[in-house]
N, C-alpha and C positions, 0 to 999 in steps of 0.2 A: 504494500500500500504506500502511495506516495506521501512523503511528509509535506508539511506546510511550505517549506522553502522550495522544494522541487515543484510543487503545484504552482507556486507563484512564477517560477521561471517558465514553466510550461505555458501559463496564461500569457505572459509577455511574448513568448515565441509565437503563439497563435495569433496574437494581435498584430505583430509585425508581419506575419505571413498574409493576413487578411489585407492589410494596407498595401503590401507589395502587389497582391493580385489585383486590387482596385486600380493601382497606378498603371499596371501593365494593361489592364482592360481599357482605361481611358486613353492611354498612349496609342493603342492599336485600333481605336474606334474608326479612324479615318480609313482603315482598310476594309471595313464592313461593306461599304458602298462601292467598292471598286469593281469595275467590270471584270468578268472572268478572263483570265489570261491564258487558260489552257483549252478553250473551246470558243466557237463563234458566239457573238453577242449581237442582238438586234441593234445595239447602239453603235457597233463598229463594223458590222458586216457590210457587204456591198462596196468595199473601199478599193477593190482592184479587179482586174479582168478575171482572174481565177475565181474569185468569189461570185462574180456575176455569172460566169459560165456554169459554176456549180449550181446556182439557183435556177438557171434556165434549163439545165439538164433534167432537173426534177420535174419539169413540166411534161416530160416524155414518159407518161405513165398511163396505163390502160384506163384507169378510173377517170381520167380527164378527157378521154376520147371515146365516150360510150356510143353504142349503136342500139337501135331499137331491137328488142328481142322478139323472136318468132312467137313467143308465148303471148305477146301483146296483141296479136291478131287472132283470126279465126282459123288458122291453118294447123294448130296443134290439137291433137286429140290422143288421149291415153287409153289404150285398150282395157286397162284395168279400171277405167272410169275414175281414176284419181283426179285428173284434171288439174286446175290451178285456180288462183283467185280471179284471174281474168275470165276464164270460162264459167266460173261459178257466180261471177258478178258480186264478189264480196270485198272488192277493193275499197280502201279508205285512204285518206291523206297520209296515214302512217304505214301503209303497205310498203314493204322494203323497196320494191322497184321504184316507187315514187319518191320516198324519203331519201333514198341513196342517190337517185338521179339529181334531186335538188341539192343535196349537201355536197356531192362530188363536183357539180358544176360551179357552185359558189366557192368551193375551196380553190378550184382552178382559177376562177376570176380573181380571187383575193391574191393568190400568188403572182399572177400576171400583173396585177395592179402594183404590188410591192416592187416588182422588178422595174416597171415603168417609172415609178416614183424615184428610184435610185439609179436610173440608167446613166446619168451624167456624173455620178460620184467618182468613178475611177479616172485616173489620168494616164493609165498605162495601156490603153487599148491598142492592139495591133490593127492594121488597116482592115476595114470592113467588119470587124467583130462587133462593134457597138451597134451598127445598123442591123446586123444579123440577129443579135439578141433582142433588140426592140421588135423586129419583125416576128420572131418566134413568140414573144409574149403577146403581141397583138393577134397573131394567128390563133393562139390558144384561147384568148379572151373571146374572140369572134366565134369560134367553134362552140364554146360553151354557152354564150348568150343566144346563139342561134338555137341550140337545143332547148334552152329555157323558154324562149319565145314561141317556138313551135309546139312544145309539149304543154306549157302552162299559160301561154298567151301573154297577159299583162304580168310583169314581174318587177321587183326592185332593180333599178339600174344603178349600179355602184361602180364608180370609176376611180376610186381612191381608197386608201385604208381608212376604216371607220372603227369607232369604239363599239363595245357591246351594247351600250345604251343607244347609240345612233342606229345600230342594226335593228334594235327592237322597235324603233320609232319610224323607220324609213317606210315610205309608201310605195305602192306599185307604180310603174310607168307604163304607158300604153305600148302595146306590142310594136306598133309602127316606130315609136321612138327607139325601142331596143334594137330593132332591125336596122335603123339608120346607123347606129353605132357599129353594128356587125359589119355592114358594108364599108363604113369608113375605116374600121380597123383592117379589113381585108385589103382595101386599096392601099393602105400604108404598108401592109405586109408584102403586097405585090411589088411595091416600089423598093422595099428594103431588102428583101430576101434574094439570095443568089439563084442563078439558074440551076446549079448543081453543086455537088461536093465530090471530093476525091476520097473514096474508101469508107465513107460514112453515110448514113441515111438520116437526113434531117428535113425540116420543112423547107420547101423551095418556092420560087415564084410560081412555077407551074401548079404546085399543090394548092397555093392560095387562090389561083385563078379557078381551078377545078372546084374548090370548096365554094367559092363565090357563085359559080354557075349552078351548083347543086342546091345551095340555099335559096338562090333566086328562083329556081324551078319549083322548089317546095312551097315557096311563099307567093307563087304566081306572078313574079316579076320577070315576065318572059323576055322583055327587051334586054334587061340586065343579064339574064342567063345566056341569051344568044350572043351578046357582045363578049362576055367572058370566055365562052366556048370558042368563039371565032378567034380570039386572041391566042388561045392555046394552039389551035390549028395553024394559025399563021406563024407561030414561033418556029415551026418545023423541027421541034426538039422531041416530038413524040410520034410514035407510029404503032400500028397494031402488031402484036407478037405473032409470029407465024404458027405457033403451036398452042391451041387453046388449052390443051391438057397441061402442058408444061408451065403455062402462065401461072397456075395456082400451086406449083411445086417450086423447089429451090432454084432451078434454072431461070424461072421467070420472075424471081423476087426483085431483081434490080433491072428489069427490062425497061425499054423505052416506052412501053405501054403504060 
């Protein structure tokens, strides 16, 4: 059992230790708000070409380029009569096909918006890279707003980063206004994107023209569709692949068709 003198020494020691810990904590407080130094931060990212290319590469994901499913029409029938929510007529706004289509498209739009907001941050772009990244972001945004406008008609039109509160309060924009942005973005993408790449597959000027023609056809803008298709034909960069079978196999993957 500690005697009185030892207990007194122990108490003084503990008091000094507490004071030391407090001093160290106060001295190190300025480090608590420092940006992470070992990983990307929203405060410092998009500062150079590599980071911008990393961001735009993330746009190349299947969730951001959805296609209408065969189950959405009347062509699917299950012999076991299991069917699906479309055949049964039990869909709601929370049905996965609808909720995921909405959330995936707006995730893509948000990522494209962030890239466009920060496109001029880097000062180390190599020739043509900045324009290509802007074109890819606008291609992605156009594709997803087209899906939203065609599938849901009037939807919120968001062209910049917004807070959660703003997202909860934003109103729908008319379908025509959304489609105007789609065609404006595609015209920019057509101007900014290269005709082709060497050894890689990315969005091209021809792809943007084809998408413009397709969306215009879907939305009954026939004059726009015809003009975009004619521009593709006149470019002389594309031609029918000689083997219809091989077109859908590896040999036709990077064909001129």
